[in-house]
C-alpha positions in Angstrom: 97.8 115.2 104.6 100.4 112.7 103.6 100.4 109.1 104.6 102.8 107.7 107.2 105.7 105.8 105.7 108.7 103.7 106.9 111.8 103.5 104.8 113.9 100.3 104.2 117.3 100.5 102.6 119.9 97.7 102.0 123.0 98.0 104.2 125.6 100.3 102.7 123.4 101.0 99.7 122.8 104.4 98.1 119.4 103.9 96.3 118.4 106.1 93.5 114.7 105.2 93.3 111.9 104.1 95.5 109.5 101.1 95.5 106.2 101.2 97.4 104.8 98.3 99.5 101.1 98.6 100.2 99.2 96.4 102.8 95.7 94.9 102.8 92.7 95.9 104.8 93.1 96.0 108.6 96.9 95.9 108.1 99.8 98.4 108.2 102.9 99.0 106.2 105.2 97.1 108.6 103.3 93.9 107.6 105.4 93.8 104.5 108.8 94.7 106.1 110.4 91.3 105.7 109.4 91.1 102.0 110.7 94.7 101.5 114.0 93.8 103.1 114.5 90.8 100.9 113.6 93.0 97.9 116.2 95.8 98.6 118.9 93.3 99.5 118.5 91.9 96.0 117.8 95.3 94.4 120.0 97.7 96.3 119.3 100.6 93.9 115.8 100.7 95.4 114.6 102.1 98.7 111.5 100.3 99.9 108.7 102.6 101.2 106.3 100.9 103.6 103.0 102.8 103.4 100.2 103.0 106.0 97.1 103.5 103.9 94.3 105.9 105.0 92.5 104.9 108.2 95.3 102.4 109.0 98.4 102.4 111.2 99.8 105.8 111.7 97.7 107.3 108.9 94.4 107.2 110.8 94.2 111.0 110.9 94.0 111.3 107.1 90.6 112.9 106.3 88.3 112.7 103.3 86.1 110.1 101.7 87.2 106.6 102.5 87.3 104.9 99.1 89.8 103.1 96.9 90.0 106.2 94.6 90.8 108.5 97.4 93.3 106.0 98.9 95.1 106.0 95.5 95.2 109.8 95.5 96.7 109.7 99.0 99.5 107.4 97.9 100.2 109.5 94.8 100.5 112.7 96.9 102.8 110.9 99.4 104.9 109.4 96.6 105.4 112.8 95.0 106.8 114.2 98.2 109.4 111.5 98.7 113.1 112.4 98.0 113.5 109.6 95.5 111.3 109.0 92.4 108.9 106.1 92.8 109.1 103.6 89.9 107.1 100.7 91.2 105.0 99.0 93.9 104.2 95.7 95.4 100.7 95.5 97.0 98.4 92.9 98.6 94.6 92.6 98.4 93.0 96.0 99.2 96.4 97.6 98.5 96.4 95.9 95.1 93.4 97.8 93.8 94.8 101.0 95.3 97.9 100.4 93.2 96.0 99.7 90.1 94.3 103.1 90.4 97.7 104.7 91.4 98.9 103.8 87.8 96.6 106.6 86.5 97.8 109.1 89.1 101.5 108.8 89.3 104.0 109.3 86.5 107.2 107.3 86.2 105.8 103.9 87.3 107.4 100.9 85.6 106.4 97.7 87.5 103.4 97.1 89.7 103.3 93.7 91.4 99.8 92.8 92.6 99.5 90.1 95.2 96.1 88.3 94.9 93.9 91.3 94.2 91.3 90.6 91.6 90.7 93.7 89.4 87.0 93.2 89.0 84.1 94.1 91.3 83.1 91.5 93.8 79.8 92.6 95.3 79.2 89.0 96.6 82.4 89.4 98.7 83.7 86.2 97.1 87.1 85.2 98.5 86.7 87.7 101.4 84.2 85.9 103.6 86.8 85.7 106.4 87.5 89.4 106.2 83.8 90.2 106.5 83.5 87.8 109.5 86.5 89.5 111.2 84.9 92.9 110.7 81.6 91.9 112.1 83.3 90.2 115.1 85.3 93.3 115.8 82.1 95.5 115.5 80.4 93.3 118.1 83.4 93.1 120.4 83.7 94.9 123.8 85.2 98.4 123.6 88.1 97.4 126.0 90.0 94.2 126.8 92.0 93.6 130.0 94.9 92.2 127.9 96.1 91.3 124.4 95.5 87.7 125.2 91.9 88.4 126.1 91.4 90.1 122.7 92.9 87.0 120.9 90.7 84.7 123.0 87.6 86.7 122.3 88.2 86.4 118.5 88.9 82.7 119.0 85.4 82.2 120.4 84.1 83.5 117.1 86.1 81.0 115.1 89.0 83.3 114.1 92.3 81.5 114.2 94.9 82.6 116.6 97.4 83.7 114.0 94.9 86.2 112.5 93.7 87.3 115.9 97.3 88.0 117.0 98.0 89.9 113.8 94.9 92.0 114.4 96.2 92.7 117.9 98.8 94.9 116.3 96.1 97.5 116.2 95.5 97.5 120.0 96.4 100.5 122.1 97.0 100.2 125.8 95.3 102.7 128.1 94.6 103.0 131.8 91.3 101.1 131.3 92.7 98.3 129.2 93.4 97.6 125.5 91.4 99.3 122.8 91.2 98.4 119.1 92.3 101.7 117.5 91.0 101.4 113.9 87.7 103.0 113.0 85.6 100.1 111.9 83.1 102.4 110.2 85.9 103.7 108.0 87.2 100.2 107.4 83.7 99.1 106.3 83.5 102.1 103.9 86.9 101.2 102.4 85.8 97.6 101.9 82.5 98.6 100.3 84.5 100.8 97.8 87.0 98.0 97.2 84.3 95.4 96.4 82.4 97.8 94.2 85.3 99.1 92.1 86.1 97.5 88.8 89.8 98.1 87.8 89.8 96.0 84.6 89.3 99.1 82.4 92.5 100.6 83.9 94.5 97.4 83.5 93.4 96.7 80.0 94.0 100.2 78.8 97.4 100.8 80.4 98.7 97.3 79.8 98.0 97.6 76.1 99.3 101.2 75.9 102.3 102.9 77.4 101.5 102.4 81.1 103.4 100.5 83.7 103.7 96.7 83.6 101.1 94.9 85.8 102.4 91.7 87.3 99.5 89.7 88.8 100.5 87.1 91.5 97.5 84.7 92.1 97.0 82.3 94.9 95.9 79.0 93.3 93.6 78.2 96.3 92.3 81.7 96.7 88.8 82.5 95.6 89.6 86.2 94.9 90.2 85.3 91.2 87.3 83.1 89.9 87.8 81.0 86.7 86.5 83.8 84.5 88.7 86.5 86.0 91.8 84.3 85.9 91.1 83.6 82.2 90.7 87.3 81.6 94.1 88.0 83.3 95.8 85.3 81.2 94.2 86.6 78.0 95.5 90.1 78.8 98.9 88.7 79.5 99.0 86.9 76.2 98.2 90.0 74.1 100.1 92.7 76.2 103.6 91.9 75.0 104.8 91.5 78.6 103.0 94.5 80.0 100.8 92.2 82.0 102.1 88.9 83.5 100.5 86.2 85.6 102.3 84.1 88.2 100.3 81.4 90.1 101.5 80.3 93.5 100.3 77.2 95.4 98.7 79.3 98.1 95.6 80.9 99.5 94.9 84.6 99.5 97.9 85.4 101.8 100.4 84.5 99.1 103.3 86.3 100.9 102.6 84.4 104.1 101.8 80.9 102.6 104.7 80.9 100.2 107.1 83.7 101.2 110.0 82.4 99.1 107.8 81.9 96.1 106.5 85.5 96.4 110.1 86.8 96.6 111.0 84.9 93.5 108.0 86.2 91.7 108.7 89.8 92.7 112.4 89.7 91.7 111.6 87.9 88.4 109.3 90.7 87.4 111.3 93.7 88.7 114.8 93.9 87.0 117.9 95.2 88.8 
């Protein structure tokens, strides 16, 4: 089963190639719509493809093992069925590791822009403490809420800020008996376990030094996703890759495209030529 996608094209443009946008955990493709619009306006030869990853958004019916590897296979299958050839991707967090593994599964990729997704394993959940807190709060939450505001308020009592709670509310579905959180939290937990356990450095280091696509790592300076060792490893790879790996550091936390939207746009456009 292919993943759900939304397409974004610049006004009056006739694109000849496609560029994927992949969200993080608990998100959906439309989270990156504004970034995708800015991209295609500046690069009208591209069509942006907003992807709902497995167990997210409108791709919740996708079956099979919930892992980063399987998620990358889903994206590859979906990309091959698109009318335009996919030559690149921009992805945040969980979607970033999916994209790293996609590089081994989809031919024709040229530029992969990874937004604050450390390639290494992080079994201590470093930098993702808030994500784990959100997941636990959702697992302990009531099955139904009388309103969206009640959902946001409940998460607030657990110390989750309103902006994040409102964003999570995009996954609520209204029924006769109230609002229900639609994502399978068991599947989300399985995806996260795979994400934290997966080490993508061998893929990056092999492809960036060979004939694979260019990996452009965008790091949030205040994010803990990249520790000092991993950032040094990224910069060392960039120094010896001849431009096939680059590093841009933005003055942000983990949500680089939210904390510094214009900086993220500049980084994206500077790495993906017209």
